[in-house]
PDB file with SEQRES, HELIX, SHEET and CRYST1 records, atoms N, CA, C and O in Angstrom:
SEQRES   1 A   86  MET LYS LYS PHE PHE THR GLN LEU PHE ASP ASP ASN ASN          
SEQRES   2 A   86  THR ILE ASN GLU LYS SER VAL VAL GLY PHE ILE ALA PHE          
SEQRES   3 A   86  ILE MET LEU CYS ILE ALA PHE LEU VAL ASP VAL LEU THR          
SEQRES   4 A   86  GLY TYR PHE GLY LYS GLU PHE VAL ILE ASN LYS LEU VAL          
SEQRES   5 A   86  PHE ASP GLY PHE MET VAL LEU VAL LEU GLY SER PHE GLY          
SEQRES   6 A   86  ILE ALA SER VAL ASP LYS TRP ILE ASN LYS LYS LYS PRO          
SEQRES   7 A   86  THR ASP GLU GLU LYS ASN GLU GLY                              
HELIX    1 AA1 LYS A    2  LEU A    8  1                                   7    
HELIX    2 AA2 GLU A   17  TYR A   41  1                                  25    
HELIX    3 AA3 LYS A   50  LYS A   76  1                                  27    
HELIX    4 AA4 ASP A   80  GLU A   85  1                                   6    
CRYST1    1.000    1.000    1.000  90.00  90.00  90.00 P 1           1          
ATOM      1  N   MET A   1      32.828 -86.982  46.154  1.00  0.00           N  
ATOM      2  CA  MET A   1      34.021 -86.501  45.498  1.00  0.00           C  
ATOM      3  C   MET A   1      34.093 -87.012  44.056  1.00  0.00           C  
ATOM      4  O   MET A   1      34.509 -86.298  43.143  1.00  0.00           O  
ATOM      5  N   LYS A   2      33.673 -88.276  43.879  1.00  0.00           N  
ATOM      6  CA  LYS A   2      33.669 -88.848  42.535  1.00  0.00           C  
ATOM      7  C   LYS A   2      32.694 -88.086  41.633  1.00  0.00           C  
ATOM      8  O   LYS A   2      32.975 -87.846  40.458  1.00  0.00           O  
ATOM      9  N   LYS A   3      31.550 -87.712  42.199  1.00  0.00           N  
ATOM     10  CA  LYS A   3      30.549 -86.968  41.436  1.00  0.00           C  
ATOM     11  C   LYS A   3      31.089 -85.600  41.025  1.00  0.00           C  
ATOM     12  O   LYS A   3      30.827 -85.133  39.916  1.00  0.00           O  
ATOM     13  N   PHE A   4      31.846 -84.957  41.922  1.00  0.00           N  
ATOM     14  CA  PHE A   4      32.424 -83.649  41.616  1.00  0.00           C  
ATOM     15  C   PHE A   4      33.374 -83.738  40.424  1.00  0.00           C  
ATOM     16  O   PHE A   4      33.308 -82.919  39.507  1.00  0.00           O  
ATOM     17  N   PHE A   5      34.267 -84.746  40.442  1.00  0.00           N  
ATOM     18  CA  PHE A   5      35.214 -84.888  39.334  1.00  0.00           C  
ATOM     19  C   PHE A   5      34.508 -85.295  38.045  1.00  0.00           C  
ATOM     20  O   PHE A   5      34.928 -84.900  36.958  1.00  0.00           O  
ATOM     21  N   THR A   6      33.453 -86.071  38.156  1.00  0.00           N  
ATOM     22  CA  THR A   6      32.680 -86.424  36.970  1.00  0.00           C  
ATOM     23  C   THR A   6      32.051 -85.175  36.363  1.00  0.00           C  
ATOM     24  O   THR A   6      32.085 -84.990  35.146  1.00  0.00           O  
ATOM     25  N   GLN A   7      31.485 -84.328  37.196  1.00  0.00           N  
ATOM     26  CA  GLN A   7      30.883 -83.084  36.708  1.00  0.00           C  
ATOM     27  C   GLN A   7      31.940 -82.118  36.199  1.00  0.00           C  
ATOM     28  O   GLN A   7      31.697 -81.393  35.235  1.00  0.00           O  
ATOM     29  N   LEU A   8      33.116 -82.096  36.834  1.00  0.00           N  
ATOM     30  CA  LEU A   8      34.177 -81.169  36.453  1.00  0.00           C  
ATOM     31  C   LEU A   8      34.635 -81.402  35.024  1.00  0.00           C  
ATOM     32  O   LEU A   8      34.903 -80.449  34.291  1.00  0.00           O  
ATOM     33  N   PHE A   9      34.727 -82.675  34.622  1.00  0.00           N  
ATOM     34  CA  PHE A   9      35.210 -82.999  33.287  1.00  0.00           C  
ATOM     35  C   PHE A   9      34.092 -83.205  32.270  1.00  0.00           C  
ATOM     36  O   PHE A   9      34.355 -83.574  31.126  1.00  0.00           O  
ATOM     37  N   ASP A  10      32.858 -82.970  32.678  1.00  0.00           N  
ATOM     38  CA  ASP A  10      31.727 -83.055  31.768  1.00  0.00           C  
ATOM     39  C   ASP A  10      31.657 -81.776  30.943  1.00  0.00           C  
ATOM     40  O   ASP A  10      31.954 -80.694  31.449  1.00  0.00           O  
ATOM     41  N   ASP A  11      31.268 -81.893  29.686  1.00  0.00           N  
ATOM     42  CA  ASP A  11      31.177 -80.714  28.820  1.00  0.00           C  
ATOM     43  C   ASP A  11      30.040 -79.785  29.229  1.00  0.00           C  
ATOM     44  O   ASP A  11      30.152 -78.569  29.075  1.00  0.00           O  
ATOM     45  N   ASN A  12      28.965 -80.332  29.738  1.00  0.00           N  
ATOM     46  CA  ASN A  12      27.809 -79.531  30.138  1.00  0.00           C  
ATOM     47  C   ASN A  12      27.738 -79.477  31.661  1.00  0.00           C  
ATOM     48  O   ASN A  12      26.920 -80.165  32.272  1.00  0.00           O  
ATOM     49  N   ASN A  13      28.588 -78.668  32.268  1.00  0.00           N  
ATOM     50  CA  ASN A  13      28.599 -78.587  33.729  1.00  0.00           C  
ATOM     51  C   ASN A  13      28.372 -77.152  34.183  1.00  0.00           C  
ATOM     52  O   ASN A  13      28.424 -76.213  33.389  1.00  0.00           O  
ATOM     53  N   THR A  14      28.121 -77.008  35.464  1.00  0.00           N  
ATOM     54  CA  THR A  14      27.937 -75.676  36.035  1.00  0.00           C  
ATOM     55  C   THR A  14      29.132 -75.261  36.878  1.00  0.00           C  
ATOM     56  O   THR A  14      29.105 -74.208  37.516  1.00  0.00           O  
ATOM     57  N   ILE A  15      30.178 -76.077  36.887  1.00  0.00           N  
ATOM     58  CA  ILE A  15      31.376 -75.781  37.681  1.00  0.00           C  
ATOM     59  C   ILE A  15      32.305 -74.904  36.854  1.00  0.00           C  
ATOM     60  O   ILE A  15      32.570 -75.195  35.687  1.00  0.00           O  
ATOM     61  N   ASN A  16      32.798 -73.832  37.462  1.00  0.00           N  
ATOM     62  CA  ASN A  16      33.746 -72.951  36.796  1.00  0.00           C  
ATOM     63  C   ASN A  16      35.156 -73.501  37.025  1.00  0.00           C  
ATOM     64  O   ASN A  16      35.689 -73.421  38.132  1.00  0.00           O  
ATOM     65  N   GLU A  17      35.748 -74.054  35.980  1.00  0.00           N  
ATOM     66  CA  GLU A  17      37.047 -74.705  36.100  1.00  0.00           C  
ATOM     67  C   GLU A  17      38.147 -73.716  36.476  1.00  0.00           C  
ATOM     68  O   GLU A  17      39.085 -74.069  37.192  1.00  0.00           O  
ATOM     69  N   LYS A  18      38.032 -72.476  35.992  1.00  0.00           N  
ATOM     70  CA  LYS A  18      39.040 -71.459  36.327  1.00  0.00           C  
ATOM     71  C   LYS A  18      39.054 -71.197  37.829  1.00  0.00           C  
ATOM     72  O   LYS A  18      40.119 -71.010  38.418  1.00  0.00           O  
ATOM     73  N   SER A  19      37.905 -71.183  38.433  1.00  0.00           N  
ATOM     74  CA  SER A  19      37.831 -70.961  39.879  1.00  0.00           C  
ATOM     75  C   SER A  19      38.403 -72.140  40.659  1.00  0.00           C  
ATOM     76  O   SER A  19      39.035 -71.948  41.698  1.00  0.00           O  
ATOM     77  N   VAL A  20      38.187 -73.347  40.168  1.00  0.00           N  
ATOM     78  CA  VAL A  20      38.735 -74.530  40.835  1.00  0.00           C  
ATOM     79  C   VAL A  20      40.264 -74.483  40.809  1.00  0.00           C  
ATOM     80  O   VAL A  20      40.908 -74.713  41.833  1.00  0.00           O  
ATOM     81  N   VAL A  21      40.838 -74.191  39.657  1.00  0.00           N  
ATOM     82  CA  VAL A  21      42.295 -74.100  39.537  1.00  0.00           C  
ATOM     83  C   VAL A  21      42.828 -72.965  40.412  1.00  0.00           C  
ATOM     84  O   VAL A  21      43.843 -73.129  41.089  1.00  0.00           O  
ATOM     85  N   GLY A  22      42.155 -71.828  40.401  1.00  0.00           N  
ATOM     86  CA  GLY A  22      42.575 -70.703  41.228  1.00  0.00           C  
ATOM     87  C   GLY A  22      42.510 -71.025  42.709  1.00  0.00           C  
ATOM     88  O   GLY A  22      43.394 -70.629  43.468  1.00  0.00           O  
ATOM     89  N   PHE A  23      41.479 -71.734  43.127  1.00  0.00           N  
ATOM     90  CA  PHE A  23      41.340 -72.087  44.534  1.00  0.00           C  
ATOM     91  C   PHE A  23      42.434 -73.059  44.963  1.00  0.00           C  
ATOM     92  O   PHE A  23      42.986 -72.923  46.055  1.00  0.00           O  
ATOM     93  N   ILE A  24      42.753 -74.034  44.122  1.00  0.00           N  
ATOM     94  CA  ILE A  24      43.818 -74.984  44.450  1.00  0.00           C  
ATOM     95  C   ILE A  24      45.164 -74.258  44.552  1.00  0.00           C  
ATOM     96  O   ILE A  24      45.941 -74.521  45.469  1.00  0.00           O  
ATOM     97  N   ALA A  25      45.439 -73.350  43.620  1.00  0.00           N  
ATOM     98  CA  ALA A  25      46.691 -72.588  43.679  1.00  0.00           C  
ATOM     99  C   ALA A  25      46.720 -71.694  44.911  1.00  0.00           C  
ATOM    100  O   ALA A  25      47.775 -71.512  45.518  1.00  0.00           O  
ATOM    101  N   PHE A  26      45.565 -71.130  45.289  1.00  0.00           N  
ATOM    102  CA  PHE A  26      45.497 -70.306  46.495  1.00  0.00           C  
ATOM    103  C   PHE A  26      45.793 -71.131  47.742  1.00  0.00           C  
ATOM    104  O   PHE A  26      46.510 -70.671  48.631  1.00  0.00           O  
ATOM    105  N   ILE A  27      45.255 -72.332  47.818  1.00  0.00           N  
ATOM    106  CA  ILE A  27      45.522 -73.227  48.949  1.00  0.00           C  
ATOM    107  C   ILE A  27      47.016 -73.553  49.016  1.00  0.00           C  
ATOM    108  O   ILE A  27      47.597 -73.585  50.101  1.00  0.00           O  
ATOM    109  N   MET A  28      47.635 -73.794  47.860  1.00  0.00           N  
ATOM    110  CA  MET A  28      49.074 -74.082  47.838  1.00  0.00           C  
ATOM    111  C   MET A  28      49.880 -72.888  48.338  1.00  0.00           C  
ATOM    112  O   MET A  28      50.870 -73.069  49.047  1.00  0.00           O  
ATOM    113  N   LEU A  29      49.475 -71.678  47.982  1.00  0.00           N  
ATOM    114  CA  LEU A  29      50.155 -70.479  48.484  1.00  0.00           C  
ATOM    115  C   LEU A  29      49.987 -70.347  49.997  1.00  0.00           C  
ATOM    116  O   LEU A  29      50.927 -69.968  50.696  1.00  0.00           O  
ATOM    117  N   CYS A  30      48.806 -70.655  50.498  1.00  0.00           N  
ATOM    118  CA  CYS A  30      48.574 -70.595  51.944  1.00  0.00           C  
ATOM    119  C   CYS A  30      49.423 -71.622  52.685  1.00  0.00           C  
ATOM    120  O   CYS A  30      49.967 -71.331  53.750  1.00  0.00           O  
ATOM    121  N   ILE A  31      49.534 -72.813  52.124  1.00  0.00           N  
ATOM    122  CA  ILE A  31      50.372 -73.843  52.743  1.00  0.00           C  
ATOM    123  C   ILE A  31      51.825 -73.403  52.756  1.00  0.00           C  
ATOM    124  O   ILE A  31      52.512 -73.573  53.763  1.00  0.00           O  
ATOM    125  N   ALA A  32      52.305 -72.837  51.647  1.00  0.00           N  
ATOM    126  CA  ALA A  32      53.690 -72.358  51.593  1.00  0.00           C  
ATOM    127  C   ALA A  32      53.909 -71.255  52.619  1.00  0.00           C  
ATOM    128  O   ALA A  32      54.959 -71.208  53.260  1.00  0.00           O  
ATOM    129  N   PHE A  33      52.932 -70.368  52.783  1.00  0.00           N  
ATOM    130  CA  PHE A  33      53.047 -69.294  53.765  1.00  0.00           C  
ATOM    131  C   PHE A  33      53.117 -69.851  55.188  1.00  0.00           C  
ATOM    132  O   PHE A  33      53.948 -69.420  55.987  1.00  0.00           O  
ATOM    133  N   LEU A  34      52.245 -70.806  55.501  1.00  0.00           N  
ATOM    134  CA  LEU A  34      52.246 -71.397  56.841  1.00  0.00           C  
ATOM    135  C   LEU A  34      53.541 -72.148  57.136  1.00  0.00           C  
ATOM    136  O   LEU A  34      54.074 -72.059  58.242  1.00  0.00           O  
ATOM    137  N   VAL A  35      54.042 -72.880  56.158  1.00  0.00           N  
ATOM    138  CA  VAL A  35      55.308 -73.596  56.345  1.00  0.00           C  
ATOM    139  C   VAL A  35      56.448 -72.599  56.544  1.00  0.00           C  
ATOM    140  O   VAL A  35      57.335 -72.825  57.368  1.00  0.00           O  
ATOM    141  N   ASP A  36      56.428 -71.504  55.798  1.00  0.00           N  
ATOM    142  CA  ASP A  36      57.454 -70.470  55.957  1.00  0.00           C  
ATOM    143  C   ASP A  36      57.404 -69.855  57.352  1.00  0.00           C  
ATOM    144  O   ASP A  36      58.448 -69.635  57.965  1.00  0.00           O  
ATOM    145  N   VAL A  37      56.213 -69.577  57.856  1.00  0.00           N  
ATOM    146  CA  VAL A  37      56.063 -68.999  59.190  1.00  0.00           C  
ATOM    147  C   VAL A  37      56.528 -69.996  60.260  1.00  0.00           C  
ATOM    148  O   VAL A  37      57.237 -69.620  61.194  1.00  0.00           O  
ATOM    149  N   LEU A  38      56.132 -71.249  60.124  1.00  0.00           N  
ATOM    150  CA  LEU A  38      56.520 -72.265  61.110  1.00  0.00           C  
ATOM    151  C   LEU A  38      58.026 -72.511  61.105  1.00  0.00           C  
ATOM    152  O   LEU A  38      58.635 -72.605  62.170  1.00  0.00           O  
ATOM    153  N   THR A  39      58.631 -72.617  59.931  1.00  0.00           N  
ATOM    154  CA  THR A  39      60.078 -72.836  59.891  1.00  0.00           C  
ATOM    155  C   THR A  39      60.828 -71.610  60.399  1.00  0.00           C  
ATOM    156  O   THR A  39      61.883 -71.749  61.018  1.00  0.00           O  
ATOM    157  N   GLY A  40      60.306 -70.419  60.150  1.00  0.00           N  
ATOM    158  CA  GLY A  40      60.923 -69.208  60.695  1.00  0.00           C  
ATOM    159  C   GLY A  40      60.828 -69.164  62.209  1.00  0.00           C  
ATOM    160  O   GLY A  40      61.747 -68.697  62.882  1.00  0.00           O  
ATOM    161  N   TYR A  41      59.731 -69.646  62.737  1.00  0.00           N  
ATOM    162  CA  TYR A  41      59.549 -69.676  64.190  1.00  0.00           C  
ATOM    163  C   TYR A  41      60.566 -70.616  64.843  1.00  0.00           C  
ATOM    164  O   TYR A  41      61.064 -70.341  65.935  1.00  0.00           O  
ATOM    165  N   PHE A  42      60.866 -71.720  64.168  1.00  0.00           N  
ATOM    166  CA  PHE A  42      61.827 -72.679  64.710  1.00  0.00           C  
ATOM    167  C   PHE A  42      63.265 -72.347  64.323  1.00  0.00           C  
ATOM    168  O   PHE A  42      64.170 -73.137  64.594  1.00  0.00           O  
ATOM    169  N   GLY A  43      63.490 -71.208  63.703  1.00  0.00           N  
ATOM    170  CA  GLY A  43      64.841 -70.734  63.414  1.00  0.00           C  
ATOM    171  C   GLY A  43      65.474 -71.303  62.162  1.00  0.00           C  
ATOM    172  O   GLY A  43      66.691 -71.220  61.995  1.00  0.00           O  
ATOM    173  N   LYS A  44      64.681 -71.875  61.287  1.00  0.00           N  
ATOM    174  CA  LYS A  44      65.218 -72.424  60.041  1.00  0.00           C  
ATOM    175  C   LYS A  44      64.672 -71.616  58.878  1.00  0.00           C  
ATOM    176  O   LYS A  44      63.620 -70.984  58.980  1.00  0.00           O  
ATOM    177  N   GLU A  45      65.397 -71.645  57.778  1.00  0.00           N  
ATOM    178  CA  GLU A  45      64.967 -70.903  56.596  1.00  0.00           C  
ATOM    179  C   GLU A  45      64.227 -71.844  55.651  1.00  0.00           C  
ATOM    180  O   GLU A  45      64.703 -72.937  55.345  1.00  0.00           O  
ATOM    181  N   PHE A  46      63.072 -71.411  55.199  1.00  0.00           N  
ATOM    182  CA  PHE A  46      62.286 -72.180  54.226  1.00  0.00           C  
ATOM    183  C   PHE A  46      62.614 -71.626  52.852  1.00  0.00           C  
ATOM    184  O   PHE A  46      62.264 -70.490  52.532  1.00  0.00           O  
ATOM    185  N   VAL A  47      63.280 -72.423  52.048  1.00  0.00           N  
ATOM    186  CA  VAL A  47      63.702 -71.969  50.727  1.00  0.00           C  
ATOM    187  C   VAL A  47      62.704 -72.484  49.701  1.00  0.00           C  
ATOM    188  O   VAL A  47      62.508 -73.690  49.550  1.00  0.00           O  
ATOM    189  N   ILE A  48      62.081 -71.549  49.004  1.00  0.00           N  
ATOM    190  CA  ILE A  48      61.179 -71.905  47.910  1.00  0.00           C  
ATOM    191  C   ILE A  48      61.647 -71.146  46.676  1.00  0.00           C  
ATOM    192  O   ILE A  48      61.990 -69.966  46.752  1.00  0.00           O  
ATOM    193  N   ASN A  49      61.657 -71.814  45.577  1.00  0.00           N  
ATOM    194  CA  ASN A  49      62.090 -71.201  44.335  1.00  0.00           C  
ATOM    195  C   ASN A  49      61.136 -70.060  43.970  1.00  0.00           C  
ATOM    196  O   ASN A  49      59.918 -70.239  43.956  1.00  0.00           O  
ATOM    197  N   LYS A  50      61.694 -68.909  43.682  1.00  0.00           N  
ATOM    198  CA  LYS A  50      60.883 -67.728  43.357  1.00  0.00           C  
ATOM    199  C   LYS A  50      59.986 -67.998  42.145  1.00  0.00           C  
ATOM    200  O   LYS A  50      58.849 -67.527  42.090  1.00  0.00           O  
ATOM    201  N   LEU A  51      60.496 -68.746  41.193  1.00  0.00           N  
ATOM    202  CA  LEU A  51      59.725 -69.057  39.989  1.00  0.00           C  
ATOM    203  C   LEU A  51      58.473 -69.868  40.329  1.00  0.00           C  
ATOM    204  O   LEU A  51      57.406 -69.628  39.764  1.00  0.00           O  
ATOM    205  N   VAL A  52      58.599 -70.814  41.240  1.00  0.00           N  
ATOM    206  CA  VAL A  52      57.453 -71.642  41.638  1.00  0.00           C  
ATOM    207  C   VAL A  52      56.420 -70.785  42.360  1.00  0.00           C  
ATOM    208  O   VAL A  52      55.229 -70.860  42.057  1.00  0.00           O  
ATOM    209  N   PHE A  53      56.872 -69.971  43.315  1.00  0.00           N  
ATOM    210  CA  PHE A  53      55.951 -69.116  44.063  1.00  0.00           C  
ATOM    211  C   PHE A  53      55.243 -68.131  43.138  1.00  0.00           C  
ATOM    212  O   PHE A  53      54.027 -67.958  43.221  1.00  0.00           O  
ATOM    213  N   ASP A  54      56.003 -67.489  42.260  1.00  0.00           N  
ATOM    214  CA  ASP A  54      55.401 -66.533  41.319  1.00  0.00           C  
ATOM    215  C   ASP A  54      54.434 -67.225  40.366  1.00  0.00           C  
ATOM    216  O   ASP A  54      53.427 -66.640  39.967  1.00  0.00           O  
ATOM    217  N   GLY A  55      54.736 -68.465  40.002  1.00  0.00           N  
ATOM    218  CA  GLY A  55      53.842 -69.215  39.129  1.00  0.00           C  
ATOM    219  C   GLY A  55      52.490 -69.463  39.785  1.00  0.00           C  
ATOM    220  O   GLY A  55      51.445 -69.282  39.160  1.00  0.00           O  
ATOM    221  N   PHE A  56      52.517 -69.884  41.063  1.00  0.00           N  
ATOM    222  CA  PHE A  56      51.257 -70.080  41.780  1.00  0.00           C  
ATOM    223  C   PHE A  56      50.515 -68.756  41.949  1.00  0.00           C  
ATOM    224  O   PHE A  56      49.289 -68.715  41.847  1.00  0.00           O  
ATOM    225  N   MET A  57      51.252 -67.674  42.208  1.00  0.00           N  
ATOM    226  CA  MET A  57      50.619 -66.376  42.385  1.00  0.00           C  
ATOM    227  C   MET A  57      49.933 -65.920  41.092  1.00  0.00           C  
ATOM    228  O   MET A  57      48.816 -65.404  41.126  1.00  0.00           O  
ATOM    229  N   VAL A  58      50.601 -66.111  39.966  1.00  0.00           N  
ATOM    230  CA  VAL A  58      50.012 -65.738  38.676  1.00  0.00           C  
ATOM    231  C   VAL A  58      48.786 -66.598  38.379  1.00  0.00           C  
ATOM    232  O   VAL A  58      47.794 -66.103  37.843  1.00  0.00           O  
ATOM    233  N   LEU A  59      48.851 -67.889  38.728  1.00  0.00           N  
ATOM    234  CA  LEU A  59      47.679 -68.759  38.539  1.00  0.00           C  
ATOM    235  C   LEU A  59      46.483 -68.271  39.339  1.00  0.00           C  
ATOM    236  O   LEU A  59      45.363 -68.240  38.830  1.00  0.00           O  
ATOM    237  N   VAL A  60      46.716 -67.889  40.591  1.00  0.00           N  
ATOM    238  CA  VAL A  60      45.624 -67.405  41.436  1.00  0.00           C  
ATOM    239  C   VAL A  60      45.046 -66.118  40.873  1.00  0.00           C  
ATOM    240  O   VAL A  60      43.835 -66.007  40.679  1.00  0.00           O  
ATOM    241  N   LEU A  61      45.900 -65.158  40.614  1.00  0.00           N  
ATOM    242  CA  LEU A  61      45.407 -63.868  40.106  1.00  0.00           C  
ATOM    243  C   LEU A  61      44.759 -64.016  38.738  1.00  0.00           C  
ATOM    244  O   LEU A  61      43.727 -63.403  38.466  1.00  0.00           O  
ATOM    245  N   GLY A  62      45.357 -64.818  37.887  1.00  0.00           N  
ATOM    246  CA  GLY A  62      44.792 -65.020  36.553  1.00  0.00           C  
ATOM    247  C   GLY A  62      43.464 -65.747  36.591  1.00  0.00           C  
ATOM    248  O   GLY A  62      42.519 -65.359  35.904  1.00  0.00           O  
ATOM    249  N   SER A  63      43.388 -66.788  37.382  1.00  0.00           N  
ATOM    250  CA  SER A  63      42.151 -67.576  37.448  1.00  0.00           C  
ATOM    251  C   SER A  63      40.995 -66.760  37.995  1.00  0.00           C  
ATOM    252  O   SER A  63      39.917 -66.723  37.402  1.00  0.00           O  
ATOM    253  N   PHE A  64      41.220 -66.107  39.125  1.00  0.00           N  
ATOM    254  CA  PHE A  64      40.140 -65.319  39.713  1.00  0.00           C  
ATOM    255  C   PHE A  64      39.851 -64.072  38.901  1.00  0.00           C  
ATOM    256  O   PHE A  64      38.701 -63.639  38.826  1.00  0.00           O  
ATOM    257  N   GLY A  65      40.863 -63.491  38.297  1.00  0.00           N  
ATOM    258  CA  GLY A  65      40.648 -62.310  37.459  1.00  0.00           C  
ATOM    259  C   GLY A  65      39.856 -62.647  36.214  1.00  0.00           C  
ATOM    260  O   GLY A  65      38.922 -61.931  35.854  1.00  0.00           O  
ATOM    261  N   ILE A  66      40.225 -63.735  35.554  1.00  0.00           N  
ATOM    262  CA  ILE A  66      39.516 -64.155  34.344  1.00  0.00           C  
ATOM    263  C   ILE A  66      38.087 -64.554  34.682  1.00  0.00           C  
ATOM    264  O   ILE A  66      37.159 -64.233  33.939  1.00  0.00           O  
ATOM    265  N   ALA A  67      37.904 -65.252  35.799  1.00  0.00           N  
ATOM    266  CA  ALA A  67      36.551 -65.657  36.204  1.00  0.00           C  
ATOM    267  C   ALA A  67      35.689 -64.429  36.492  1.00  0.00           C  
ATOM    268  O   ALA A  67      34.509 -64.406  36.143  1.00  0.00           O  
ATOM    269  N   SER A  68      36.269 -63.412  37.126  1.00  0.00           N  
ATOM    270  CA  SER A  68      35.509 -62.195  37.421  1.00  0.00           C  
ATOM    271  C   SER A  68      35.143 -61.446  36.155  1.00  0.00           C  
ATOM    272  O   SER A  68      34.012 -60.984  36.006  1.00  0.00           O  
ATOM    273  N   VAL A  69      36.092 -61.325  35.247  1.00  0.00           N  
ATOM    274  CA  VAL A  69      35.822 -60.635  33.982  1.00  0.00           C  
ATOM    275  C   VAL A  69      34.781 -61.413  33.182  1.00  0.00           C  
ATOM    276  O   VAL A  69      33.900 -60.821  32.558  1.00  0.00           O  
ATOM    277  N   ASP A  70      34.883 -62.732  33.201  1.00  0.00           N  
ATOM    278  CA  ASP A  70      33.926 -63.574  32.484  1.00  0.00           C  
ATOM    279  C   ASP A  70      32.514 -63.368  33.026  1.00  0.00           C  
ATOM    280  O   ASP A  70      31.565 -63.257  32.250  1.00  0.00           O  
ATOM    281  N   LYS A  71      32.365 -63.316  34.344  1.00  0.00           N  
ATOM    282  CA  LYS A  71      31.050 -63.060  34.938  1.00  0.00           C  
ATOM    283  C   LYS A  71      30.544 -61.680  34.549  1.00  0.00           C  
ATOM    284  O   LYS A  71      29.365 -61.523  34.232  1.00  0.00           O  
ATOM    285  N   TRP A  72      31.404 -60.693  34.568  1.00  0.00           N  
ATOM    286  CA  TRP A  72      31.011 -59.320  34.261  1.00  0.00           C  
ATOM    287  C   TRP A  72      30.577 -59.197  32.809  1.00  0.00           C  
ATOM    288  O   TRP A  72      29.575 -58.546  32.511  1.00  0.00           O  
ATOM    289  N   ILE A  73      31.329 -59.819  31.899  1.00  0.00           N  
ATOM    290  CA  ILE A  73      30.986 -59.750  30.472  1.00  0.00           C  
ATOM    291  C   ILE A  73      29.667 -60.471  30.208  1.00  0.00           C  
ATOM    292  O   ILE A  73      28.813 -59.956  29.486  1.00  0.00           O  
ATOM    293  N   ASN A  74      29.496 -61.661  30.790  1.00  0.00           N  
ATOM    294  CA  ASN A  74      28.248 -62.410  30.564  1.00  0.00           C  
ATOM    295  C   ASN A  74      27.058 -61.714  31.199  1.00  0.00           C  
ATOM    296  O   ASN A  74      25.936 -61.861  30.714  1.00  0.00           O  
ATOM    297  N   LYS A  75      27.268 -60.966  32.260  1.00  0.00           N  
ATOM    298  CA  LYS A  75      26.175 -60.243  32.905  1.00  0.00           C  
ATOM    299  C   LYS A  75      25.733 -59.060  32.049  1.00  0.00           C  
ATOM    300  O   LYS A  75      24.552 -58.713  32.033  1.00  0.00           O  
ATOM    301  N   LYS A  76      26.673 -58.440  31.338  1.00  0.00           N  
ATOM    302  CA  LYS A  76      26.359 -57.269  30.520  1.00  0.00           C  
ATOM    303  C   LYS A  76      25.641 -57.627  29.218  1.00  0.00           C  
ATOM    304  O   LYS A  76      24.903 -56.802  28.680  1.00  0.00           O  
ATOM    305  N   LYS A  77      25.844 -58.842  28.702  1.00  0.00           N  
ATOM    306  CA  LYS A  77      25.224 -59.240  27.446  1.00  0.00           C  
ATOM    307  C   LYS A  77      23.727 -59.446  27.647  1.00  0.00           C  
ATOM    308  O   LYS A  77      23.330 -60.167  28.563  1.00  0.00           O  
ATOM    309  N   PRO A  78      22.902 -58.843  26.831  1.00  0.00           N  
ATOM    310  CA  PRO A  78      21.460 -59.108  26.954  1.00  0.00           C  
ATOM    311  C   PRO A  78      21.142 -60.502  26.429  1.00  0.00           C  
ATOM    312  O   PRO A  78      21.716 -60.949  25.437  1.00  0.00           O  
ATOM    313  N   THR A  79      20.243 -61.167  27.089  1.00  0.00           N  
ATOM    314  CA  THR A  79      19.841 -62.500  26.647  1.00  0.00           C  
ATOM    315  C   THR A  79      18.867 -62.370  25.481  1.00  0.00           C  
ATOM    316  O   THR A  79      18.395 -61.275  25.173  1.00  0.00           O  
ATOM    317  N   ASP A  80      18.574 -63.481  24.844  1.00  0.00           N  
ATOM    318  CA  ASP A  80      17.641 -63.478  23.711  1.00  0.00           C  
ATOM    319  C   ASP A  80      16.251 -63.027  24.143  1.00  0.00           C  
ATOM    320  O   ASP A  80      15.557 -62.349  23.386  1.00  0.00           O  
ATOM    321  N   GLU A  81      15.835 -63.400  25.362  1.00  0.00           N  
ATOM    322  CA  GLU A  81      14.525 -62.994  25.858  1.00  0.00           C  
ATOM    323  C   GLU A  81      14.457 -61.486  26.057  1.00  0.00           C  
ATOM    324  O   GLU A  81      13.441 -60.861  25.753  1.00  0.00           O  
ATOM    325  N   GLU A  82      15.542 -60.901  26.567  1.00  0.00           N  
ATOM    326  CA  GLU A  82      15.559 -59.456  26.770  1.00  0.00           C  
ATOM    327  C   GLU A  82      15.541 -58.725  25.441  1.00  0.00           C  
ATOM    328  O   GLU A  82      14.923 -57.666  25.330  1.00  0.00           O  
ATOM    329  N   LYS A  83      16.205 -59.269  24.433  1.00  0.00           N  
ATOM    330  CA  LYS A  83      16.196 -58.658  23.100  1.00  0.00           C  
ATOM    331  C   LYS A  83      14.798 -58.661  22.508  1.00  0.00           C  
ATOM    332  O   LYS A  83      14.375 -57.682  21.894  1.00  0.00           O  
ATOM    333  N   ASN A  84      14.071 -59.782  22.696  1.00  0.00           N  
ATOM    334  CA  ASN A  84      12.722 -59.891  22.145  1.00  0.00           C  
ATOM    335  C   ASN A  84      11.750 -58.981  22.865  1.00  0.00           C  
ATOM    336  O   ASN A  84      10.810 -58.469  22.256  1.00  0.00           O  
ATOM    337  N   GLU A  85      11.969 -58.766  24.189  1.00  0.00           N  
ATOM    338  CA  GLU A  85      11.077 -57.889  24.941  1.00  0.00           C  
ATOM    339  C   GLU A  85      11.274 -56.431  24.557  1.00  0.00           C  
ATOM    340  O   GLU A  85      10.311 -55.667  24.494  1.00  0.00           O  
ATOM    341  N   GLY A  86      12.524 -56.040  24.300  1.00  0.00           N  
ATOM    342  CA  GLY A  86      12.850 -54.640  24.027  1.00  0.00           C  
ATOM    343  C   GLY A  86      12.718 -54.317  22.602  1.00  0.00           C  
ATOM    344  O   GLY A  86      12.956 -53.177  22.203  1.00  0.00           O  
TER     345      GLY A  86                                                      
END                                                                             
């Protein structure tokens, strides 16, 4: 775990930070959903601020969306080797 955090904050890493943030926000949304289902099952209301929930949702969609677009854009760019071959 220490190695992961060391690599995460390193300038020359292979970890996509946007995906890490998106995954953490997704886990938080799943936890909120499970707590809501469990409290509903026991007859209590789980109150979560709409702003907080929407914030996590935007983080998830933004992080994964930006990461996907970033992969797509970098895949479309020809590398220097491809330029020299063509």
